[in-house]
N, C-alpha and C positions, 0 to 999 in steps of 0.2 A: 698650859700651863707655861710654856716656854713665854710668851707675853706681858708674866710679873717678874720676868728678870730684866737689869740691864742689863743692853748689851754693855759686852765685853767687861763680865762681870761672874762670872766661873771657870773657875781651870780643868774641871773633867764635867760631865753625866755622862750616863749609861744609857739608854735609849731598849729598852726592853716593851715597846708596846702595841699596836695589831699592827699584823703580819706584812697585812696587805700591803704590794707595792706601792701603791698613790699613798698607805699611812705614812711607812717608810720615810720615801720621801719628805711628806710634810715635815713629821717628827725631826729629823735631818736639817733639813733647810730652819726649823723653826727654830733646833738649837745653835745652830751654824755663831750669827750672830753673839748671844748671850758664853761664846767665848772669846779667850783669853787669846793673844797672841801667844805660839807654845804651848797652850791647854790641848783636853785630849777629849774628843768627840769619839763615845765609844756603843758600843749595841750589841747585843744575840742573834743566833739562827744564822747567821750569816751560809757556813757550810753544817748541815745536821746527817751524821755521817751515818745517825741506825736507825732514821726514820723513811719507808716505804717514799723511793720513789726524789727523796733529799728533801723530803717535809717544806719547814717554810722556808729552805734556802732558796726552794725554786723562785717568789717573789721576794725575799731582801733583796737577795746577788745581786739580781740584773737594777732596781732602788741603791743602791751602796754603791756601785760602781757607777751607771748615768752620776752621781751626788759626790766622784770621784773626780768623775772626767770635767764637769763643770765649775769644780771649784779648784783642779791644779796637783792635787791632794795623793798621796802615793796609801795606800790604801791594808794595811798595819796587819793579822791574824794573830790571834791565843792560845797556845793549845791550857787543854781546861785536865781534867782532871785522871780524862781518858788517850791525855794526848791531840783529843782531836780539837782543830781549830772552832771551834765554835761562835767565837766572842775577834770585834773588829775594834780597829779604833785608825783616828787619822788623823792627825797632828797639828795644828791648825799655826801657819805660817807667819 
């Protein structure tokens, strides 16, 4: 779907698609150009503390960390209702 949007046209995107490593990396890479400077790219299931063996976090965390490293951006975590940081985001410089 990201290809339908102009580069630099969005302030915020929240990704919660396929949770496999390669799909998360592809989603982040596809949406990143669409985000305006100062905008946020966010996603879900970075940490899954109540799931056996960390749930989808096992696939999502390495993709998010790799993406952040490639783009020299910090990973910010968002506590949800249980105070567990399931969501993450990057701020585009």
